[in-house]
ROVEXDREN-413634 format. One record per residue (C-alpha): x, y, z. Coordinates in steps of 0.5 Angstrom, whole numbers, padded with zeros to 4 digits, always signed. Layout:
ROVEXDREN-413634
XYZ
...
***
This chain:
ROVEXDREN-413634
+0104-0095-0048
+0100-0095-0042
+0101-0088-0040
+0096-0083-0040
+0098-0078-0035
+0096-0071-0037
+0102-0066-0037
+0103-0062-0030
+0099-0068-0027
+0100-0067-0019
+0099-0074-0016
+0096-0074-0009
+0100-0080-0007
+0106-0076-0008
+0104-0070-0005
+0102-0075+0001
+0109-0078+0001
+0113-0072+0001
+0109-0070+0007
+0103-0066+0004
+0096-0067+0005
+0090-0066+0000
+0083-0066+0001
+0083-0073+0001
+0089-0075+0006
+0092-0073+0012
+0099-0075+0014
+0095-0078+0020
+0092-0083+0015
+0099-0086+0014
+0100-0093+0018
+0106-0095+0015
+0112-0092+0012
+0119-0095+0011
+0122-0090+0006
+0121-0095+0000
+0113-0097+0001
+0108-0093+0004
+0101-0095+0007
+0095-0091+0009
+0088-0091+0010
+0083-0088+0005
+0077-0086+0009
+0074-0080+0005
+0075-0084-0002
+0071-0090+0001
+0066-0088+0006
+0063-0094+0007
+0069-0098+0008
+0073-0095+0013
+0078-0100+0013
+0081-0099+0006
+0088-0099+0006
+0092-0097+0000
+0100-0099-0001
+0104-0095-0005
+0111-0095-0008
+0115-0088-0006
+0117-0087-0013
+0112-0085-0017
+0109-0089-0023
+0103-0088-0027
+0100-0095-0027
+0102-0102-0025
+0105-0104-0032
+0111-0099-0030
+0112-0102-0023
+0119-0106-0023
+0118-0113-0020
+0122-0112-0014
+0118-0106-0012
+0111-0110-0013
+0114-0116-0009
+0115-0111-0003
+0108-0108-0004
+0105-0115-0004
+0110-0116+0003
+0107-0110+0006
+0100-0111+0004
+0101-0118+0007
+0104-0116+0014
+0098-0111+0014
+0093-0115+0013
+0094-0119+0019
+0094-0113+0024
***
């Protein structure tokens, strides 16, 4: 219902989690990875905010409506931890 992902879409986050790199992110940008949740600095997307960190699940989901509640809780937990360091 809320999905608009085009056929053949290559998710840049999935590429990063799988060990690849894109024009926007390198493996060295990853600051947290526990096998379920990852967090990385995204300096090239937000050049005026070098401290921007994205926290994402390992399992691809197109949008927040598709993320299971227990995964959202883990994302929130990791974001809370990272906000204090």
